C-alpha positions in Angstrom: 141.2 149.3 97.7 142.1 147.7 101.0 138.5 147.4 101.8 137.6 145.5 98.6 140.6 143.3 99.0 139.5 142.3 102.7 136.0 141.7 101.3 137.3 139.5 98.7 139.4 137.4 101.1 136.4 137.0 103.4 134.2 136.0 100.5 136.9 133.5 99.5 137.1 132.0 102.9 133.3 131.6 103.3 133.3 129.9 99.8 136.0 127.5 100.9 134.2 126.7 104.1 131.0 125.9 102.4 132.8 123.8 99.8 134.5 121.8 102.6 131.3 121.1 104.3 129.6 120.2 100.9 132.4 117.7 100.4 132.1 116.2 103.9 128.4 115.7 103.5 128.8 114.3 100.1 131.5 111.9 101.5 129.0 110.8 104.2 126.2 110.1 101.7 128.5 108.3 99.5 129.7 106.1 102.3 126.2 105.2 103.6 125.2 104.4 100.0 128.2 102.2 99.4 127.7 100.3 102.9 124.0 99.7 101.8 125.0 98.4 98.5 127.6 96.0 100.0 125.0 94.7 102.5 122.4 93.9 100.1 124.0 90.7 98.8 124.6 89.2 102.4 121.1 88.0 103.1 120.8 84.9 105.2 118.1 83.6 102.9 120.7 82.8 100.1 121.9 79.3 100.2 124.8 78.2 98.2 125.2 74.6 99.6 123.9 71.7 97.6 120.5 70.4 98.8 120.4 67.7 101.4 118.5 64.3 100.9 115.6 65.6 102.9 115.3 68.7 100.8 115.3 66.8 97.6 112.8 64.3 98.8 110.5 67.1 100.0 110.7 68.7 96.4 110.1 65.3 94.7 106.8 64.9 96.7 105.7 68.3 95.5 106.3 67.4 91.9 104.6 64.0 92.2 101.5 65.2 94.2 99.7 66.9 91.2 99.8 63.8 89.0 97.8 61.8 91.5 94.1 61.8 91.4 93.3 60.9 95.0 92.9 63.7 97.5 94.4 61.3 100.4 98.1 60.8 99.8 100.7 59.7 102.1 104.5 59.4 101.5 106.8 57.4 103.5 109.3 59.3 105.6 112.0 56.7 105.4 112.6 54.0 102.7 113.3 56.2 99.8 116.3 55.9 97.7 118.4 58.9 96.8 121.0 59.3 94.1 122.9 62.3 92.8 123.6 61.6 89.1 125.6 64.7 88.1 126.4 67.9 89.7 123.1 69.3 90.1 120.7 66.3 89.0 119.0 64.1 91.6 117.0 60.9 91.3 114.5 59.8 94.0 112.9 56.3 94.1 110.0 55.8 96.5 106.4 55.1 96.8 103.1 56.7 97.9 100.0 55.4 99.3 96.6 56.9 98.2 92.9 56.1 98.9 90.2 56.6 96.4 86.6 57.7 97.2 85.4 54.1 98.0 88.2 53.8 100.5 90.5 51.4 98.6 94.2 51.7 99.2 96.5 51.8 96.4 100.4 51.9 96.3 102.1 53.8 93.4 105.8 53.5 93.0 107.8 56.4 91.3 111.2 57.4 90.2 111.6 61.0 89.7 114.7 63.0 88.3 115.0 66.6 89.5 117.5 69.3 88.3 118.5 72.0 90.9 119.3 75.4 89.5 120.6 77.1 92.8 119.2 79.2 95.4 116.9 78.0 98.3 116.5 74.2 97.9 113.1 74.3 99.6 111.7 76.7 96.9 110.0 74.9 94.1 111.1 77.6 91.6 114.7 76.4 92.2 113.9 73.0 90.6 113.0 71.5 87.3 111.4 68.0 86.9 113.5 66.1 84.3 111.7 62.8 84.3 108.9 61.1 86.2 108.1 57.4 86.0 105.0 56.0 87.9 104.1 52.4 88.3 
């Protein structure tokens, strides 16, 4: 009887040791997973600041270009007017110069209203064109 009692105690100690090792490994795996999950949202690409004037003007040029028939288009880098009408709506007033196939230069003025949805202000998917008026 004493032999079976000793075997029982040793078996119980081995089981407890295996259980402790298993719980330590499980805690390490859980900690690593939790740290990785916490770090996924801290990317440097995410921008929560409102867009700057230059970013809005760059996006305005991207939305105006497809509506121009000429292949040679140039926008002025200065001389545009910028206004923020509401929290995430911006209006840009500017012009562009284009040349047709015969080499004639034409100037087209435009007023564009863009809405910013958040994210990277240099990404076209973060914007929506609300209104575009060309003269």
